[in-house]
N, C-alpha and C positions, 0 to 999 in steps of 0.2 A: 431575385428571389435570394436570400442571405440565410444560411441554418445561423441561427445563434449560439450554439453549442453544446453539449453534449448535455441532454436531460435522465438518462440512463446508461448502468451499464449491467448485464447479468453474468455472473459468473455461475458455473456447476461445481457443486462442493461435494468428494468424495466422501467427505467426515463433516455432513453439515452441522451440527452440535457445535464440535470444534471449531471451525471456521465463524459460524455468529462469533459463539464466545469470541475467538479473537478482533472481529473489524467492531460488535459492541464494547465488550471491557477493555482491551487493548487501546483500540483506536478511538474509542469515547463514541462513535456513531450510535446514535439512539434510535431504537426500533418503529416504523411509520407504521406497518402494519404485517400482519402473517397468510400468507398464501397456504393456506391446509397445514397437513404435517409436513410438505416438502418444499417449503420458503418462506423466505421473511425479503422484507425491503426493509432497509438502511435509508436514514435520511443524510443524507449530504452537503451539507445547506442547503439550496432549493433541489435539491437534484437527487436521482436516487440507486443503492446500489441493491443490486438484488439476488439474490442466493439462493439459488436452487436444486435442489438434489439431482445427485448426477446420475445417469443413467446407465452408465458405467463407468467401470474404475479406470484408472491411468498408473502408467508407471510414474515412479520416481523419477527413473533412469531414462526417462523420455516423455517430456513434456508435453503438454499441446501445443501445436505450433499455428494454433491460431491465435492464441494472444499471447503475443510478446512479454507486455506489460502494460500494467495504466501507472498512473501519476496522481499525487494529490497535491494540490499548491499550498503553502504555506507563508505568512506575512512575511517573517522576519527569515537571515538566514541561522542566527542562533537560535533557533527552535528548530532548525533539520539537527544540530548537534545536541538540544535538549531531547527531541526525541530517538537519536543513537543512543543516549544510555537509558532512556526508560526499556526500550527496546532490548539493551545489554542485558539489563536488571529482571527484565520480563522470559529471556531464556527465546527472543524473536530471530531466528536466523536471520542476519547481517551480511549480504552478499557482498557490497562496495560499497564506500565511504566512511563518515560523510567525507568529498571533495567538492573542488569546483570544478564548472563546464557549461561555458559560454555563458559568465557571468550569473550563474545561480548556483548557489550551498543544494547539494545533492544528495541523496541516501536510495539505498536498495534495500528493501525486504523480501521475503518470503512470507506469505500468509502460511496454514495449518496444510494447504492442500498442495503448495508451492508453486503458486501464482506470485510472480515476480510484482514488487510496488516501489513506485518511486513517490521517494517526499523531496519537493524543491521548494526552494526558497530564492525570488532575486535577491540581488544585494554584489556586493566591491567584493574580488576577492583581499584586497588590501585589510578591508576590516579585520576579518578571523588570521590574516595571514600565519599567524603560528600556531592555531589552530589546526592548519592543515594537515592530514591525514591523507599519506599516499592510497592512492588505488590498487586493490588486491582484494582478496576475499578474506574478511576477520570473524573470529567466531565467537 
Protein backbone atom coordinates (compact mmCIF):
# COMPACT_ATOMS: atom_id res chain seq x y z
CA UNK A 1 0.00 0.00 0.00
CA UNK A 2 1.27 3.46 -0.88
CA UNK A 3 -0.05 6.96 -0.23
CA UNK A 4 -0.38 8.97 -3.46
CA UNK A 5 -0.31 12.48 -2.00
CA UNK A 6 -2.29 14.96 0.07
CA UNK A 7 -5.90 15.43 -0.97
CA UNK A 8 -6.91 18.01 1.63
CA UNK A 9 -5.45 20.44 4.14
CA UNK A 10 -7.77 21.99 6.74
CA UNK A 11 -6.81 25.32 8.31
CA UNK A 12 -8.58 26.95 11.21
CA UNK A 13 -9.02 30.67 10.61
CA UNK A 14 -9.62 33.29 13.29
CA UNK A 15 -10.50 35.81 10.60
CA UNK A 16 -12.37 33.59 8.16
CA UNK A 17 -13.63 36.29 5.73
CA UNK A 18 -10.16 37.87 5.37
CA UNK A 19 -8.49 34.48 5.09
CA UNK A 20 -10.97 33.32 2.44
CA UNK A 21 -10.42 36.55 0.49
CA UNK A 22 -6.66 35.99 0.60
CA UNK A 23 -6.79 32.45 -0.77
CA UNK A 24 -9.53 33.22 -3.28
CA UNK A 25 -8.56 36.72 -4.48
CA UNK A 26 -4.78 36.88 -3.97
CA UNK A 27 -3.81 33.25 -4.63
CA UNK A 28 -6.67 32.70 -7.10
CA UNK A 29 -8.05 29.47 -5.64
CA UNK A 30 -11.64 28.89 -6.76
CA UNK A 31 -14.34 28.08 -4.22
CA UNK A 32 -15.45 24.48 -4.66
CA UNK A 33 -18.26 24.65 -2.08
CA UNK A 34 -19.19 26.10 1.32
CA UNK A 35 -19.68 24.36 4.66
CA UNK A 36 -22.47 26.34 6.28
CA UNK A 37 -21.36 29.75 7.56
CA UNK A 38 -18.12 28.58 9.14
CA UNK A 39 -16.24 26.89 6.32
CA UNK A 40 -15.23 27.03 2.69
CA UNK A 41 -13.56 24.46 0.44
CA UNK A 42 -11.15 25.84 -2.15
CA UNK A 43 -9.74 23.91 -5.12
CA UNK A 44 -5.98 23.48 -5.52
CA UNK A 45 -5.89 21.47 -8.73
CA UNK A 46 -7.55 18.17 -7.83
CA UNK A 47 -6.89 18.77 -4.11
CA UNK A 48 -8.65 20.88 -1.50
CA UNK A 49 -7.75 23.58 0.97
CA UNK A 50 -10.49 23.80 3.61
CA UNK A 51 -10.84 26.90 5.77
CA UNK A 52 -12.86 26.50 8.97
CA UNK A 53 -13.71 29.13 11.58
CA UNK A 54 -11.42 28.59 14.57
CA UNK A 55 -13.03 27.70 17.88
CA UNK A 56 -10.45 29.71 19.84
CA UNK A 57 -8.15 32.59 19.04
CA UNK A 58 -4.39 32.41 18.83
CA UNK A 59 -1.90 35.14 19.60
CA UNK A 60 0.14 36.31 16.61
CA UNK A 61 3.18 36.27 18.92
CA UNK A 62 2.67 32.56 19.67
CA UNK A 63 1.57 30.75 16.51
CA UNK A 64 0.04 27.32 16.82
CA UNK A 65 2.96 24.84 16.87
CA UNK A 66 0.94 22.09 15.19
CA UNK A 67 1.51 23.47 11.69
CA UNK A 68 4.93 24.84 10.78
CA UNK A 69 3.97 25.65 7.19
CA UNK A 70 2.55 24.18 4.01
CA UNK A 71 3.57 24.73 0.43
CA UNK A 72 2.34 25.21 -3.10
CA UNK A 73 4.34 23.84 -6.02
CA UNK A 74 4.87 26.12 -9.03
CA UNK A 75 6.06 24.98 -12.46
CA UNK A 76 8.87 27.50 -13.11
CA UNK A 77 11.35 29.37 -10.88
CA UNK A 78 10.38 32.65 -12.56
CA UNK A 79 6.86 32.14 -11.20
CA UNK A 80 8.17 32.45 -7.65
CA UNK A 81 9.55 35.89 -8.44
CA UNK A 82 6.30 36.94 -10.15
CA UNK A 83 4.32 35.86 -7.07
CA UNK A 84 6.71 37.81 -4.82
CA UNK A 85 6.05 40.94 -6.87
CA UNK A 86 2.28 40.36 -6.67
CA UNK A 87 2.45 39.82 -2.90
CA UNK A 88 4.45 43.03 -2.39
CA UNK A 89 1.90 44.98 -4.43
CA UNK A 90 -0.97 43.45 -2.44
CA UNK A 91 0.69 44.09 0.94
CA UNK A 92 1.05 40.39 1.75
CA UNK A 93 3.77 39.84 4.39
CA UNK A 94 6.85 38.18 2.87
CA UNK A 95 8.91 36.32 5.47
CA UNK A 96 11.83 35.10 3.36
CA UNK A 97 12.84 35.10 -0.26
CA UNK A 98 12.76 34.55 -2.99
CA UNK A 99 15.93 32.48 -2.57
CA UNK A 100 17.41 29.20 -3.80
CA UNK A 101 17.38 26.05 -1.66
CA UNK A 102 18.24 22.53 -2.80
CA UNK A 103 17.58 23.24 -6.48
CA UNK A 104 14.29 25.06 -5.89
CA UNK A 105 13.32 28.75 -6.00
CA UNK A 106 11.54 29.40 -2.68
CA UNK A 107 9.37 32.12 -1.13
CA UNK A 108 7.68 32.18 2.29
CA UNK A 109 4.67 34.40 3.05
CA UNK A 110 1.99 34.77 5.75
CA UNK A 111 -1.75 34.51 5.26
CA UNK A 112 -4.13 36.78 7.26
CA UNK A 113 -4.19 34.28 10.15
CA UNK A 114 -0.41 34.05 10.35
CA UNK A 115 -0.03 30.67 8.64
CA UNK A 116 3.30 30.30 6.88
CA UNK A 117 3.02 29.36 3.22
CA UNK A 118 5.87 28.23 1.00
CA UNK A 119 5.75 28.68 -2.77
CA UNK A 120 8.51 26.91 -4.66
CA UNK A 121 9.51 25.70 -8.10
CA UNK A 122 12.24 23.41 -9.38
CA UNK A 123 15.01 24.96 -11.43
CA UNK A 124 18.66 25.64 -11.86
CA UNK A 125 20.15 28.35 -9.69
CA UNK A 126 22.28 29.57 -12.59
CA UNK A 127 19.14 30.49 -14.56
CA UNK A 128 18.36 33.36 -12.20
CA UNK A 129 21.78 34.01 -10.72
CA UNK A 130 21.47 37.76 -11.20
CA UNK A 131 18.07 37.86 -9.50
CA UNK A 132 18.95 36.07 -6.29
CA UNK A 133 18.04 38.00 -3.18
CA UNK A 134 19.65 37.28 0.18
CA UNK A 135 17.72 35.32 2.71
CA UNK A 136 16.20 37.46 5.42
CA UNK A 137 13.12 39.35 6.51
CA UNK A 138 11.59 41.48 3.80
CA UNK A 139 8.83 44.05 4.17
